[in-house]
Structure formats: structure tokens, C-alpha cells
C-alpha positions in Angstrom: -10.5 -18.3 6.6 -8.9 -21.0 5.7 -5.0 -20.4 4.9 -2.0 -22.8 3.4 0.9 -22.0 5.5 4.2 -23.2 3.9 7.4 -22.7 5.4 9.9 -25.4 6.2 11.6 -24.1 9.7 9.8 -25.5 12.5 9.8 -22.7 14.9 8.5 -20.0 12.5 6.2 -22.1 10.9 4.8 -22.8 14.4 4.8 -19.3 15.4 2.9 -18.5 12.0 0.4 -21.2 12.5 -0.3 -19.6 16.2 -0.4 -16.2 15.4 -2.9 -17.0 12.2 -5.3 -19.3 14.6 -5.1 -16.4 17.3 -6.5 -14.4 14.3 -9.5 -16.8 13.9 -8.1 -18.3 10.5 -7.9 -22.5 10.2 -4.4 -23.1 9.1 -3.2 -26.3 7.0 0.7 -27.0 7.1 3.1 -28.1 4.6 7.0 -28.2 5.2 8.0 -28.9 1.5 7.4 -27.9 -1.9 5.6 -31.2 -3.3 3.3 -31.5 -0.1 2.4 -28.1 -0.6 1.7 -28.1 -4.6 -0.5 -31.4 -3.8 -2.4 -29.1 -1.0 -2.8 -26.5 -3.3 -4.2 -28.5 -6.4 -6.8 -30.5 -4.5 -8.1 -28.6 -1.7 -9.6 -25.2 -1.5 -8.1 -22.3 0.4 -9.0 -18.6 0.7 -5.3 -17.8 0.5 -1.6 -19.1 0.9 1.1 -17.9 2.8 4.6 -19.5 0.6 8.2 -19.5 1.5 10.4 -19.4 -1.4 13.0 -21.8 0.0 11.9 -24.9 0.2 13.1 -28.4 0.2 12.3 -30.8 -2.5 10.6 -28.5 -5.0 11.2 -24.5 -4.6 8.3 -22.3 -4.3 8.3 -20.2 -7.4 8.2 -23.8 -8.8 5.0 -24.4 -6.7 3.2 -21.1 -7.6 4.1 -22.1 -11.0 2.0 -25.1 -11.0 -0.9 -23.8 -8.8 -1.8 -21.2 -11.2 -1.1 -23.4 -14.0 -3.6 -25.8 -12.3 -6.2 -22.8 -12.3 -5.8 -21.9 -8.3 -6.4 -18.5 -7.9 -6.2 -18.1 -4.5 -4.0 -15.2 -3.1 -0.4 -15.8 -2.3 1.8 -13.6 -0.3 5.2 -15.0 -0.6 8.0 -15.2 1.9 11.5 -14.8 1.0 14.8 -13.9 2.4 15.7 -12.4 -0.6 14.8 -8.6 -0.8 16.2 -7.4 -4.4 13.9 -5.6 -6.6 14.5 -8.4 -9.3 13.7 -11.2 -7.1 10.3 -9.6 -6.1 9.4 -9.1 -10.2 10.2 -13.2 -10.5 8.0 -13.7 -7.8 5.1 -11.7 -9.2 5.8 -13.3 -12.7 5.2 -16.6 -10.9 1.8 -15.4 -9.6 2.2 -14.2 -6.4 -0.5 -11.3 -4.7 2.1 -9.8 -2.2 5.8 -10.3 -1.3 7.3 -9.9 2.6 11.2 -10.1 3.0 12.6 -12.2 6.1 12.7 -10.9 9.0 9.4 -9.2 9.8 6.9 -8.4 12.0 4.0 -10.8 12.9 1.6 -7.8 12.7 2.8 -7.0 9.6 2.2 -10.4 7.6 -1.4 -10.4 9.5 -1.7 -6.9 8.1 -0.9 -7.7 4.5 -2.7 -10.7 4.4 -6.0 -9.1 5.4 -5.3 -6.7 2.7 -5.2 -9.6 0.4 -8.5 -11.1 2.0 -10.2 -7.6 1.7 -9.3 -7.3 -1.9 -10.8 -10.8 -2.3 -13.8 -9.9 -0.9 -14.2 -6.5 -2.3 -13.6 -7.6 -6.2 -16.3 -6.5 -8.3 -17.4 -7.6 -11.7 -16.9 -4.6 -14.2 -15.2 -4.4 -17.7 -13.1 -1.6 -19.5 -12.6 -1.1 -23.3 -9.7 1.0 -24.7 -9.4 0.8 -28.6 -8.9 -2.9 -29.3 -8.4 -4.1 -25.5 -10.9 -5.2 -23.2 -10.3 -6.2 -19.4 -12.8 -8.6 -17.7 -12.3 -8.4 -13.8 -15.1 -10.8 -13.3 -13.0 -13.7 -15.6 -9.6 -11.9 -14.8 -8.8 -12.0 -18.8 -7.5 -9.4 -21.4 -8.7 -9.6 -24.7 -7.1 -7.9 -27.8 -9.4 -7.6 -30.7 -11.4 -11.0 -29.5 -8.3 -12.6 -28.4 -6.9 -13.7 -25.1 -3.8 -12.0 -24.1 -1.6 -13.8 -21.4 -0.6 -11.6 -18.4 1.0 -11.8 -14.8 -1.0 -11.3 -11.8 1.0 -7.9 -11.5 0.9 -6.6 -15.4 -3.1 -7.6 -14.7 -3.3 -5.1 -11.6 -1.5 -2.4 -13.5 -3.4 -2.7 -16.6 -6.6 -2.4 -14.2 -5.9 0.2 -12.9 -4.9 2.3 -16.2 -8.0 0.8 -18.1 -10.2 2.2 -15.2 -9.7 5.9 -15.8 -8.3 6.1 -19.6 -6.6 9.3 -20.3 -5.7 9.7 -16.7 -2.2 9.8 -15.5 -1.0 7.2 -12.7 2.2 7.8 -11.0 4.7 5.4 -10.2 3.4 5.5 -6.6 0.0 5.0 -7.2 0.5 2.0 -9.5 3.2 0.4 -6.7 0.3 1.0 -4.1 -1.9 -0.6 -6.0 0.2 -4.1 -6.4 2.1 -3.7 -2.8 -0.3 -2.0 -0.9 1.9 -2.7 2.2 5.4 -2.5 1.0 7.2 0.7 2.4 10.4 -0.2 0.4 8.9 1.0 -2.9 11.7 0.8 -5.8 10.2 2.4 -9.1 12.3 0.1 -11.3 9.7 -2.7 -10.3 7.0 -0.7 -12.1 9.1 0.1 -15.1 10.1 -3.5 -15.8 6.0 -4.4 -15.5 5.1 -1.0 -18.0 8.1 -2.1 -20.2 6.6 -5.7 -19.9 3.1 -4.8 -21.0 4.3 -2.3 -23.7 5.8 -5.4 -25.4 2.2 -7.3 -25.1 -0.5 -4.6 -25.9 -0.7 -2.3 -29.1 1.8 -0.2 -29.7 1.2 3.6 -28.1 -1.4 2.5 -25.7 0.7 3.2 -22.6 1.9 7.1 -22.7 4.7 8.0 -20.1 4.3 11.6 -19.3 7.5 12.8 -17.9 7.7 13.4 -14.4 4.6 12.5 -13.5 3.8 8.8 -14.5 1.9 6.6 -17.3 -1.5 6.9 -18.8 -3.7 4.9 -20.9 -4.6 5.9 -24.7 -6.5 4.6 -27.4 -3.9 5.4 -30.6 -6.4 4.9 -33.2 -8.8 7.6 -31.8 -5.8 10.0 -32.8 -5.2 8.2 -36.3 
């Protein structure tokens, strides 16, 4: 796999590049945000590892530009920041996973493998719930035929809820779906994403089941 590694600290960049190459990946490196943004937009990568604290252009800005340009490769964020609201900011920018410094190299490689497995195992499917239609092949959501803008993690939560309409999904299940390798779970993160989805979807589509979690329903079915 071809990986774009964006890290401005020389020693860590070298260590990461060596670890990735030892795992049989081809590695392209960048040390500042401007170079990373350019490489990510003009070349094809299977995944990117992106530090947020970059010189010239910060990592979140780089990621937003990639996503705006239609670049869909999985992105693993590296940062010294660990508060849940910083995670939300990264996911809103289009990240697929998050790893706080310091970390073990084995954990980074495991998370990268998980992202690449998910990329390789994505199947084409559509799910419908009332006026909402979710298309995994095109990674889009339509409401009454009109496209709905979602962040990558809002999409993933909605995707899980839509797969089994009417079934309850716990906060833990939802968290593991979007952060499969993160042991430091914070239910506040899920509540933020659910709250944002509720503002974007028709009223009553996501129900809270007290003490259990959330489920997707078709409000019109009970009208």
C-alpha cells in the first residue's frame, strides 16, 4: 500500500517511515502542511497519516482541503491533543481515526491495518428508512432525493443505524464502529454526533432508548 506520512518532527518521521516500510508499505513523506496538501491532491495514496501540528499550514486545514478536493483516502490523525472535543474537530474535518501522542508503533500499525481492511471490505449497499436513503457505494445520503452533507463520522454512525432499522445500538457499539482501536471511550463524542445528526435529519428519526442507546425509526410509519 502507498502511504502518505505527514510529520514535521524529523526523528519521529524517520521512525514512522521505517516502521511502515518494514510493514511492506511504500511511503511518501512531507514535513509541512503546504507540501502535504499538494501531494494529497495530485497523487494517489491508499491512506495518509497526518500530524495536526504542522508548520506553514495546520493539519486540520490540510485535511479539509483534501476532502473538499474529493480525496477520499482514509486518514489517521496524529496529535498531542487528547480532549474529546479535539477528536470531534478532527472527525469534522474528515479524519477516519485518531491517535494521541505518545503512542506505541504497534498501535499505529494496527490502526492503519484496520483502516485499510475497512477500505478493502466496503461493499455496495443501499438502505432506506422513510425519506432517508443511504448509498455506501457513493458514500452519500439523500432525503426525499436531495443530498445531505455529513461529516465522515456522522455518515458512519448513520450507516450503522440504517443497516438495522428499529434495532438498538449502544453507545459502545457506535463508538467502536467509528474508533475501532480506541480504548479511551468517551460517550460525549457519540452524543455530539447524534445531536448533529438529529439537526440534519427529519424529526424523530433517531430515538434514544434510555439506558441502552439509539435506534433508527421511520416517524411516518407511526403517523
